[in-house]
C-alpha positions, 0 to 999 in steps of 0.5 A, a space after each residue: 793875070 797875077 804872077 805865081 810867087 813861090 811859097 818857098 820864097 815866103 818861107 825863106 822870108 819868114 825865116 829871115 825876118 819876121 819884122 818885115 814878113 808881117 808888113 809885106 803880107 799886108 800888101 796886094 799881089 804884084 806889090 807884095 811879090 815885088 817887095 818880098 823879092 826885093 827884101 830877099 835880094 837885099 838880104 842876100 847881098 847883106 849876108 856877103 857884106 856881114 860875112 865873118 870869115 871874109 876879109 874886107 878886100 874879098 867882100 869888096 871884090 865879091 860885091 862889085 862882081 855881084 853888082 855887075 850881074 844886075 846890069 843885064 839878064 842875071 847869069 846864075 852860073 856866073 853868080 855861083 862862079 863868083 861866090 866860088 869856095 865861099 858857097 859852102 859858107 853862105 846861107 840859103 838866102 844868098 845862094 838863091 839870089 837868082 831865084 829871088 830876082 826871077 820871082 820878082 814880077 816882070 814889071 818891077 824887076 828892073 827897079 829891083 835890079 837897079 837898086 840891088 846894083 847900087 846897094 852892092 856897089 855902095 856896100 863894096 865901097 864901105 867894106 873897102 873903107 872898113 866902115 870907117 865913119 868920121 863925119 856926118 856926111 859919111 854917116 849919111 852916105 853909109 845909111 843911104 846905101 844900106 837903107 835910104 835907097 831901099 826907101 827910094 826903091 819902095 817909093 818907085 814900087 808904090 808909084 808903079 803898083 799903087 799910084 802913090 806919089 811920094 817925096 824921095 828925100 822923105 823916103 830916104 829919111 824913112 830908111 835912114 831913121 830905121 837904120 839909125 835906130 839899129 846903129 844905136 841898138 847895136 853900137 856896143 856889139 858892132 864895136 866889140 865884135 867887128 871893131 866898127 863904129 858908125 858914130 862920127 868923130 866928136 859925136 856923143 850918143 846924144 848926137 846919134 839919138 838926135 840924128 835918128 829922131 831927125 830922120 824918123 821925123 822925115 819918116 813920119 812926114 812921109 807917112 802923111 803922103 800915103 793914101 792906100 791902106 795896104 801901103 800905109 799898114 806896110 810902112 807903119 809897123 817898122 816905123 812904130 817898132 823903130 820909134 818904140 825901140 828908140 824910146 826903150 834905148 833912151 830909157 837905158 834898155 837894150 831893146 823892146 821887150 818881146 811883149 812890147 813887140 808882139 803888142 805892136 804887131 797885134 795893133 797893126 794886124 787888127 787895124 
């Protein structure tokens, strides 16, 4: 029997990210619900890491305590206690983290909890380090925790619900490739607003482009291993947008035009 999935979760998902809402709707039943729950849980954690009013040590403390909650049955009361006075400054997606975890189908909830714990711990460590990237190894580590491990979790879900067998290294490359494009797109903004640079010491912007292309090539290879049409459609849209955004950035534009985005989405929806 298909589990009932709260319409409210899909509403928050749509409000939070149209880019991921659309491909998630391509997926079937339990897989769709698992991925939707995962996106909301990850976004809830991400909002803590990104919060403008919290200092790095406070972010570290919060994220490590939240990570600990994923090791057993989620304790809603303890979670709200951990957020403490910051509750008033957190968005709905973060305040309702427990709801999103509960909405996840029982068969995949542990996969999600394990990934969420790993992400929260990784983000905590990077907050404490003030996101200081000095080497390629640093960049690989950061992009793993914020995106690569999402690729691994998705591979686990694809195997559980769709019987897809995928290469974990390529799955990490898929996540890293998307994140590398985001880093390129937001490079000036990150530095101006947060004083943060994800560019390793001695690297030029061209080196960062090469890093993105190298990982997007792994993502393209990853796609070749997928057989189920719904899973393929889900993976294709974010990847197509990443490739086209990279091309726009190479042309000196800040991002794709709205028309280009809508055209890409329409192509996927009519496939």
